[in-house]
C-alpha positions, 0 to 999 in steps of 0.5 A: 500500500502506498503511503504518504503524510498528508498533514504536510500538505501546507497551503495545498488541498489534500487531493492536490498534494496526494496527486503531487505525490503519486505523480512524483512516485510515477516519474521517479519509477518508484511506481512502474508502468501497467502497476495497479494502484489501491482502490479509492476507498482502500487508499482512503481509508489508509490515509485517513483522508475522504474517498472524494480526496483520493477520487480528485487525486486520481481523477487529475492523474488521469486527465494528465495521462498519468494513469488509466482505468480498467473497467471493473479493474481499478487504476493503472500506471501509464506506459512511458511516464516513468523516468530514467530511474531505476534500481541498481543492479545487484553487483552495485548493490550488495552494501556498496563494496567496490568491484576490483579487477584484482582483489587482494582483500584478507577476508576472500576466499575461493568460492568455487572450492566449496562442494555445493553439491555434497552439501545441497545432498546433506541438507536435503537428508537433514530435511526429510529425516529430522521431521519436526526435531528441525522446528525445536528451539536451538539450545542457547550453546547450539545443537548438541550433535554439532558440538560433538562433531566439533569436539571429535573433530578438535581431538583428532585434528588438533589434539585438544580434550574438549567437552561438548558443554564447553562448546558456544556456537554462534553466527560468526566470530564477531558475535562470540567475540561480542558476547565474550566482551559482555561476559567480561565487562567494561572493567576489562582491559584486553591486550591485542597484538599491534600489528594485528586484527583491527575490527577486534579492537574496534568490536571492543570499542563499541562496547566501551571495553578499554584495549592495550596495544602490544608490540610483536617481535619475531616470536609474536606478542612480547610477554615483556611488555604485556606483563607491564600492561594493564590487561587482564585478557590477551587475544593471540593468534599463535598458529597463524598471526595476520597479517605478519604470518608469524607462527608462535614458538613453544617458548613464547606459547608457555610464557603466555600461559604463565602470564595467564596463570599468575592471576585468577583473572586473567585469560587467553584468547586463542584465535585459531582462525585459517590453522587448518591451511598449513603447507609446511611443517608440523603444526604446533600444539595449541595453547588451549591444549598446553593449558592445564589451569583452564585459562584459555578460550579457544575460538575458531570459524568455518567462514575461511575453511567453507564459505564466508556467508554460512557464519558458523563460529564456535568458542570452547570456553573454561569451565568456570567461564562456561557457568558464569556464561549460563548464568549471565548470557544464556537467555540469548538464543543461538543465532544459527539455524537448526537446519545448518547445524545438523547439516554442518554436524553431518558434513564433519562427522561423515569425513567430509570436512576433512576430505574438503580441507585435504582439497583446500590445501592442495589448491592453495598451494597451487595457487601460491606456487604460482603467484610466487613463480610469476613474482619471481619471473618479474621485474618485481624481483629487482626491488622486493623480498617475499616473505613466505607464510607457512600457514593461511592464504596470503604473501608479504612482500617487503618493497624497496621503494620511494613511493609513500604508503599513501602513493602506494594505495592511490596507484593500486586503486587507479589500476583497479587493484585492492592491495593492503599494507602491513601499515593498515593493521598498525595503530600508528606508523612504524618503520618496522612495518612500512612498505609491506605489501599483503597479497592474499592469493585465496580469491585470485583466479589463476588466469588473473595472476600474470595480470596481477602481477603486471599491475604490481610491476606498474605500481612500482615501475620507478623504483624498478626503472631506477635500479636497471631492472627492465634493462637486466630483465630484457638483457636475460632474456636475450 
């Protein structure tokens, strides 16, 4: 039902104001050609005006050709009266995110790898086999069948002994972070790695939580500076720190556990995001599995290993925190539908998730080798050093350039390429992280990798030229 505020008619008669409102919607394309208008009586009742007011407005619109009557059917918008106004197509109306020729964005993944046929088949099995169970209220911490499947997976592949009663399922890691911040309260001070995951500090700020940025060294977050901070909770990602790619050694992990055990109010939040995508070496034990005093909160997500739109993450809480969560926050409903939870439980327990991870690792390993090969065979190598990351889907290029960080961003933008720099993840500028480009290769199509490298060469063309890179490349080719 079309709606207008006729109290705004001013000095105009109500029927004329209504006529102008409808005419404006026709001209603007809100009311489309051959669209049926409400009946005079229905619109009069809706707008709380007399039928004669609507009748007079419709008569004016008919006389000017904006609408036409059909005997016994009502009034319709005349063809050809709408302007060029149109709703933007889907690709431009998905939240305003700009489309790039090459997108090295960190939260992208290769959607084509998702086993859609398997997922659809399992979903059909769930829908046909669960009957009324699917319609029941989901427990606050998620379905037991999924929590049990996660426990079995964590034990088999991460060496973690976890009870289903310790797990909380939520719609994305950000949602679960929010619940943790509510649990800790605004008096808590959280330590965050610098550089690091900025969104976590943004979420913390939105809850009024204080945080301290703790610098990193080659082993991860510095425990000596942490010890002098106000923090009682620390966010870490030891398996694969983003964006530096540091894998935290065992010694630093034990130092963090010692820090947490020094006070009953201290906790570690271990974000194990991307840990499945390890391409070399043996995975170190999680900090959670090393802890003997329940001071570690473990978090992980299926967004990168499956697809972002699935929005299923989970956290494992120490017993005392789970007891507190039940008392304070269990009134919140679980934010993931039972349909998806049952399907994911089958996907994990029937071995599909393990096989899918294997395919992902092979695919991303090949993708990484391809982009490294292209860079090594390009003039970029005269001005850059490749820092390989053993886990995850990104590389770091340390560039010897005279361009400023802003100039690098602007040049990339002008060429239709999305680039993130290490400095983008720092609270304040630091020479230690300047001129480091982060290349997330997860969503770059293989056929576009040569173009991606060409565009990177264009960005740093003057630096390559100044060191004779192009000349040396030509001579070498001859």
